C-alpha positions as CSV (number, residue, x, y, z in Angstrom):
1,X,150.7,43.8,105.1
2,X,149.1,45.1,101.9
3,X,150.3,48.5,100.6
4,X,147.2,50.5,100.0
5,X,146.4,54.2,100.3
6,X,143.2,53.3,102.2
7,X,145.0,51.2,104.8
8,X,144.9,52.3,108.4
9,X,148.7,52.5,108.6
10,X,148.7,55.0,105.7
11,X,145.4,56.9,106.0
12,X,145.5,57.4,109.8
13,X,141.7,57.5,110.0
14,X,141.7,60.5,107.6
15,X,144.5,62.5,109.4
16,X,147.0,61.9,106.7
17,X,144.8,63.9,104.3
18,X,143.8,66.5,106.9
19,X,147.4,67.2,108.0
20,X,148.5,67.5,104.3
21,X,145.8,70.1,103.6
22,X,146.7,72.0,106.8
23,X,150.4,72.2,106.1
24,X,150.0,72.7,102.3
25,X,147.6,75.6,102.9
26,X,149.4,77.1,105.9
27,X,151.2,79.8,103.9
28,X,151.2,81.3,100.4
29,X,153.6,84.2,100.3
30,X,157.0,84.8,98.8
31,X,159.0,83.7,101.8
32,X,157.0,80.5,102.4
33,X,156.9,79.5,98.7
34,X,160.6,80.2,98.1
35,X,161.6,78.3,101.3
36,X,159.5,75.3,100.2
37,X,160.9,75.4,96.6
38,X,164.5,75.7,97.9
39,X,164.1,72.8,100.5
40,X,162.7,70.6,97.7
41,X,165.5,71.6,95.3
42,X,168.3,70.9,97.9
43,X,166.7,67.6,98.9
44,X,166.8,66.2,95.3
45,X,168.7,63.0,94.9
46,X,170.3,64.4,91.7
47,X,172.5,66.4,94.0
48,X,174.1,63.2,95.4
49,X,177.4,63.7,93.4
50,X,177.6,67.2,94.8
51,X,177.0,66.2,98.4
52,X,179.3,63.1,98.1
53,X,182.1,65.2,96.6
54,X,181.7,67.9,99.3
55,X,181.8,65.2,102.0
56,X,184.8,63.6,100.5
57,X,186.6,66.9,100.2
58,X,185.9,67.8,103.9
59,X,186.9,64.3,104.9
60,X,190.2,64.5,103.1
61,X,191.0,67.9,104.5
62,X,189.6,67.5,108.0
63,X,189.4,63.7,108.7
64,X,189.0,64.3,112.5
65,X,185.8,66.2,111.8
66,X,184.5,63.9,109.2
67,X,186.1,60.4,108.9
68,X,186.3,58.8,105.5
69,X,184.3,55.9,107.0
70,X,181.3,58.2,107.3
71,X,181.6,59.1,103.6
72,X,181.6,55.4,102.8
73,X,178.5,54.9,104.9
74,X,176.8,57.8,103.0
75,X,177.6,56.3,99.6
76,X,176.4,52.8,100.7
77,X,173.3,54.1,102.3
78,X,172.3,55.9,99.1
79,X,172.9,52.8,97.1
80,X,170.6,50.8,99.4
81,X,168.1,53.7,99.3
82,X,167.9,53.8,95.5
83,X,167.4,50.0,95.4
84,X,164.7,50.1,98.1
85,X,162.7,53.1,97.0
86,X,163.1,53.3,93.2
87,X,163.6,49.6,92.6
88,X,160.9,48.2,94.8
89,X,158.6,50.5,96.9
90,X,157.6,53.3,94.5
91,X,156.7,50.9,91.6
92,X,155.0,48.4,93.9
93,X,153.0,50.9,96.0
94,X,152.2,53.4,93.2
95,X,150.1,55.5,95.5
96,X,148.4,58.6,94.1
97,X,149.9,62.0,94.9
98,X,147.8,64.7,96.7
99,X,147.1,66.4,93.3
100,X,145.5,63.2,92.1
101,X,143.4,62.8,95.2
102,X,142.2,66.3,95.8
103,X,142.5,68.0,92.3
104,X,144.3,71.2,91.3
105,X,141.8,73.5,93.0
106,X,142.5,72.1,96.4
107,X,146.3,71.6,96.3
108,X,148.8,74.5,96.5
109,X,151.4,73.2,94.0
110,X,154.8,74.7,93.7
111,X,156.9,73.3,90.8
112,X,156.2,70.4,88.5
113,X,152.8,68.8,89.1
114,X,153.1,65.1,90.0
115,X,150.3,62.6,90.1
116,X,151.7,59.1,90.9
117,X,154.3,57.3,93.0
118,X,153.6,59.2,96.2
119,X,154.8,56.6,98.7
120,X,157.5,56.9,100.0
121,X,159.0,60.3,99.5
122,X,162.4,60.0,97.8
123,X,163.4,63.5,98.9
124,X,162.6,62.7,102.5
125,X,164.6,59.5,102.4
126,X,167.5,61.2,100.7
127,X,167.6,63.9,103.4
128,X,167.3,61.3,106.1
129,X,170.3,59.4,104.7
130,X,172.4,62.5,104.6
131,X,171.6,63.4,108.3
132,X,171.8,59.8,109.6
133,X,175.0,58.9,107.8
134,X,177.0,61.7,109.4
135,X,175.1,62.1,112.7
136,X,177.4,59.9,114.7
137,X,180.7,61.3,113.4
138,X,180.2,65.1,113.0
139,X,180.4,67.4,116.0
140,X,177.0,68.0,117.6
141,X,176.3,71.5,116.1
142,X,176.9,70.2,112.6
143,X,174.9,67.1,113.2
144,X,172.0,69.2,114.5
145,X,172.3,71.4,111.4
146,X,172.0,68.3,109.2
147,X,168.8,67.2,111.1
148,X,167.4,70.7,110.7
149,X,168.1,70.5,107.0
150,X,166.3,67.1,106.9
151,X,163.3,68.6,108.7
152,X,163.2,71.5,106.2
153,X,163.2,69.1,103.2
154,X,160.5,66.9,104.9
155,X,158.3,70.0,105.4
156,X,158.9,71.3,101.9
157,X,157.6,68.1,100.3
158,X,154.2,68.7,101.8
159,X,154.4,72.5,101.3
160,X,155.0,72.1,97.6
161,X,152.0,69.8,97.3
162,X,154.1,66.7,96.3
163,X,153.5,64.3,99.2
164,X,151.3,63.4,102.1
165,X,152.8,63.3,105.6
166,X,152.8,59.5,105.6
167,X,154.9,59.5,102.5
168,X,157.4,61.8,104.2
169,X,157.5,59.8,107.4
170,X,157.8,56.6,105.5
171,X,160.7,58.0,103.4
172,X,162.4,59.4,106.4
173,X,162.2,56.0,108.2
174,X,163.5,54.1,105.2
175,X,166.3,56.6,104.8
176,X,167.4,56.1,108.4
177,X,167.2,52.3,108.1
178,X,169.4,52.5,105.0
179,X,171.9,54.6,106.9
180,X,171.8,52.2,109.8
181,X,172.4,49.2,107.5
182,X,175.3,51.1,105.8
183,X,176.8,51.7,109.3
184,X,176.7,48.0,109.8
185,X,178.3,47.2,106.5
186,X,181.1,49.7,107.2
187,X,181.7,48.1,110.6
188,X,182.0,44.7,108.9
189,X,184.3,46.2,106.2
190,X,186.6,47.7,108.8
191,X,186.7,44.4,110.9
192,X,187.4,42.4,107.7
193,X,190.2,44.8,106.7
194,X,191.8,44.6,110.2
195,X,191.7,40.8,110.3
196,X,193.1,40.4,106.7
């Protein structure tokens, strides 16, 4: 399947662009703008050392709440994610961002203007990895909180004018697949350690 911004799988018969404009133009006030900026800032992959350190600290202090195995899953999932998104998909697809497609008059941009490498959203993938890596081990309220955080980051990428909905959905799915693959790797690791 060719990766093209005009493809049916991406354009959704024009709905990808229409949904972007609807969400991006839905609000323009201090609360909306600050919530969008904060969601984007907290979903930045540069925070990986902070999140990894926090998860490891919680795991070492309360291992029954967050097993060390889940922290290992999170680390591996991020490694897979960076290889998949930044090593392959973004350079290969190189889709234009909404600002390139619609121009500065039509896009409500919050933060640094970006023009290329729209698909998939790295922020959306990073947030999905965080939620999916810990979803099966954390108590349900904490797991729900992580998924709410992921939804906030996903929405923020459209609200700040950085990504189309298809970029966000694509990034979220890739992030979940990376977490699932990391769960499989961790299972093999544990089985290998037990049999050794």
